[in-house]
C-alpha positions in Angstrom: 13.3 139.2 143.9 13.0 135.4 143.7 9.5 135.9 142.1 11.1 137.5 139.1 11.6 134.6 136.7 12.8 136.4 133.5 16.7 136.6 133.7 16.9 140.1 132.2 14.3 141.4 134.6 16.1 139.7 137.5 19.4 141.3 136.6 17.7 144.7 136.4 15.9 144.3 139.7 19.2 143.2 141.3 20.8 146.5 139.9 18.0 148.6 141.4 18.3 146.9 144.8 22.1 147.0 145.0 22.1 150.6 143.7 19.9 151.7 146.5 22.3 150.2 149.0 25.2 151.9 147.2 23.6 155.3 147.4 23.2 154.9 151.2 26.8 153.6 151.5 28.1 156.5 149.4 26.3 159.1 151.5 28.0 157.6 154.6 31.4 157.5 152.9 31.2 161.1 151.8 30.0 162.2 155.2 33.1 160.5 156.6 35.3 162.0 153.9 36.2 158.5 152.8 36.8 159.3 149.2 38.5 156.0 148.5 35.3 154.1 149.5 33.1 156.6 147.6 35.3 155.9 144.6 34.9 152.1 145.0 31.1 152.6 145.2 31.1 154.8 142.0 33.1 152.1 140.2 30.7 149.4 141.4 27.7 151.5 140.4 29.1 152.0 136.8 29.8 148.2 136.5 26.2 147.4 137.6 24.7 150.0 135.3 26.8 148.5 132.4 26.4 144.8 133.2 23.1 144.4 135.1 20.9 147.2 133.9 22.6 147.6 130.5 22.2 151.4 130.3 25.6 152.7 129.6 26.9 153.5 126.2 30.2 153.1 124.5 30.9 156.8 125.0 30.2 156.6 128.8 32.4 153.5 129.1 35.1 155.2 127.1 35.0 158.2 129.5 35.4 155.8 132.5 38.1 153.8 130.9 40.0 157.0 129.9 39.8 158.3 133.4 41.2 155.0 134.8 44.1 155.1 132.3 44.8 158.7 133.3 45.1 157.6 136.9 41.8 158.7 138.4 41.4 156.5 141.4 37.6 156.4 141.5 36.8 156.0 137.8 35.0 152.9 136.6 37.3 150.2 135.5 
């Protein structure tokens, strides 16, 4: 990834690489019925999609924020 010199492209590449790791980690967490860890991974995924890849919308972020306020333990925050 060091060959990527454009800052936006670098952020997006970082998202793709870290998202691939999160997918594998989430599969393992779900296999182990570790729903707290799976939730942490979902939250990190949403934050990366929002901040690194910039693909969320106000509506998607509102859904995540509303879930957190309602007490959902895994929702993006």
